[in-house]
Residue, then its C-alpha position, 0 to 999 in steps of 0.5 A: m399810536t395811530l398810523s395808518p398808511k392806506i396802501y396796506h389795508c388788505a382786509p380780505l387777506a387779514a380775515v384769513l390770517w386771523v382764522g389761522l392765528s388760532v391754530a398755530p400755538p396749539l399746533a405747537a404745543w402738540g410737539v410740532s418742532v421747528i427749524s433751527a436758526r443756525a440752519e434757517t437760510a438752508a431751510e428757506q432755500a428748500t422752501e423756495a425751491p421748485a416743487a419737488n419731493a425731498f427731505l433734509a436733516r441737520l445736527f447742529a451745536g454751538a456756544i459762546s463764553d458770554p452774550v454779545l450785543g448784535l449777535s443774534e441780530r447778524y446771525g439768528p437767534l441760535a447762533f452759538n447758543a444752541v444744540g439740537a437737530e432739525m429736518t426740512a421736508r417738502y411734498g409738491g407744494l407743502r413745505f415743513s421745517a422742524t427743530l428741537a433745540k436746547i438753547g444756552t443763554g437769553q430769555d429764551s432758554v430753559s432748563g429742561w426739554g419739555d418748554s415751548s422754548n425748546v421749539p424756537l422755530y417751526n413752519l408749515s406753509y403751501g405754495f400757490g399760484a406757480n409757488d409764487w404765493r405762500v400761505g402758512f403758519g409758524k415761528r420764524t424770524r423776519h428781517w425787513s430791512p435793506s440792510a443786511t445786519t439791522s432792521l428797525f422794524l423786525s430783525r432776528n434780534a428777538p426769538a421768533f414768535h407764533a404767527a400765520y402769514m401769507e406772502k408773495t415770494g415770486d419776484t414778478a410784476i402785475d401786468l396791468p396798466v398803471l400797476r405795471a409801473l411798480g415793477p417786480w414786487k413781494a409782500e407779506f402780511f401776518v398776525g401773531t402774538t408775542s410774549d413780554s413782561g412789558q406787555p398784556d399776555n397774549a398780546r397781538i401783533m400785525g406786520m404788513r410789508l410791500q417791496i417794490r422795484p420801479a426802476r433799474g437798481l431802485e428798490l422801495d420797502f413800505i412797512r407798518t406793524a401794530q400791537w393791540g389786544g391781550a389780556g384785559y384789552a379787546s382782541g376780537g374781530g372789531a378791534f382787529w378790523d380797527v387795527l387793520t384800517g388804522s381806526t385807533n384814535e377810539g374804540p376797542a383798539a384805542n391802546a394800540n402801539q403802531m409803527a410805520g416807515f419806509g426803506v430804500s436801497y439803490r444801485p446806481p447803473v454805472g460802472q460795474e454796478n457793484w455799490r449802492v446806498y440804503g436807508q430805512l426810516a420809522g415812526e412812532d407817531e403820526a402827524g398829517g397822516l404820516p409817520s413822525c417821532l422818526f429814527y432811521l438807519a443808513g448805509v453805503s455798501l461796496d462789492t469789491q476784490t481784495f487781492g482777488v478775493p470777493t469782499t463786500v464792505a459796508l459802512e452803516t449808522v443806526d440812530t433810535r434816539t427820538e425827540q419830542s414832537a411839535n405836538g408834544f408827544c414822543g420824547a427820549n426812549s419813545a421808540y419800541n416803547n408804549a404805555v401798553y405794549s412794549y416792542a420786544h418778544k421775551g425780553q429782546v426788542l423786535g427791532a434794532a438790537l440797540d434798542s431805543q435811545g441808542r446810536s451806532i456807527g460801523l463798518n462791516v466786512s465780508h471775504e469769500f475765500n475758496q473753502l472759507s468765509v470770513d466776516w468782521s465788523l467794528r461798531h462804536i455804539l451809545v446806548n440808553e443815552a437818556s440813562a432811563a432806569s427802565h431801558r432793557l439793555s442797561s440802566r445807565r448811559v454806556e458808550g464803547t466799541v463792539a468787534m466781531l470776528r467770524a470764520v466759517r469753512p466745510f467740514g464733512s457734509g456740513q461746516i465749522e465756524g468760530i467767532l472772536a468778539y469784543q464788547g466794550v460796554d457793560l450791559n447790566k440788565v442783560g448780564s452781558p459784561k465788558s469783555l472778550r469772548a469766544g464761541v464755536g459752532m458746528s452742523l452735519d447735513f444728512 
């Protein structure tokens, strides 16, 4: 579907990354291991730290009795689901992270150690411009959203895919007339490949994100993604250029699937400035040059104290249901689906874990005790409202409650964690039954 927010047409940058895309998969095949999602936060902190030479290593293990909807979306694709070892190294502006992992369940699990799925994440990048910019390639998770748990575009729900990227990590402003009004900004652009039974082999994916803070407490987020190419479809430079410039109504990229939208987060400058409202809007079609066939998430969060314990409370709703547009497009189950390209990787949707034609409303709470972190959530969910047989999670409409309780505390040089979860719906397409489940995880740093 054609969407073309002109703010993202970054052709010179894209050309560099297009070349890098052809390099990433072969390196992974040579055994360049990857970073564990269980330890991804620490690795990202090392990536963003001031230039200094360092080497870190970690062992980790975790398991859960049954998969539960939203677990990967909240904690990463390896949470309570893998055993392995990872390392992170930096030398000047060069950053490298690597992990070898055996994955327990899901589309990315394998029976042996020789599959590329045992390299679920890796990242090699170089920083320049006082480390405000980085260029690199790898398989790493992305969470493009003002919500701490959910994204309509790219979340932690699916396994990571190969991509070459360039990003601005420094939260700095442009000191030029007019542009100065944008305030501090960040951005990322990537080109990668995904693999799923609902799309051609070696399908391409592109993502663009721009974050700006034009006023105190206000952050705006503009996002565009596109899928094209793969076996039987044009994947060369001409098709890439058409996708980049939004010229997909005809020509080699006429079958491209695109989404676009924006997010907003606002923390009012009153009192202690301890609450905020946020939302994200995504469109699967275009009307008048703007996204249409919309779905959304919205929430409000509060940072407070509960009996002296730092606490964050968030009430959030996600709705991926779509209706038929005035032009006769979209309709039920249009979100994350296309005649040629599924918006998924290895069976897992790239966006909200609810997948298409779903709705949830829930409470997310976290507490930071001394030497103990606790977070819990309670959600009412609706999956596959239209009972579409092709839905990735369930072949019929299901509705119920999902609850999670997780605790994490330091243990030696690492940490130990446990989780209790209840899923009140049977997701028969992914082997996730209605039941109570429990999991444990542990890591040690060296």
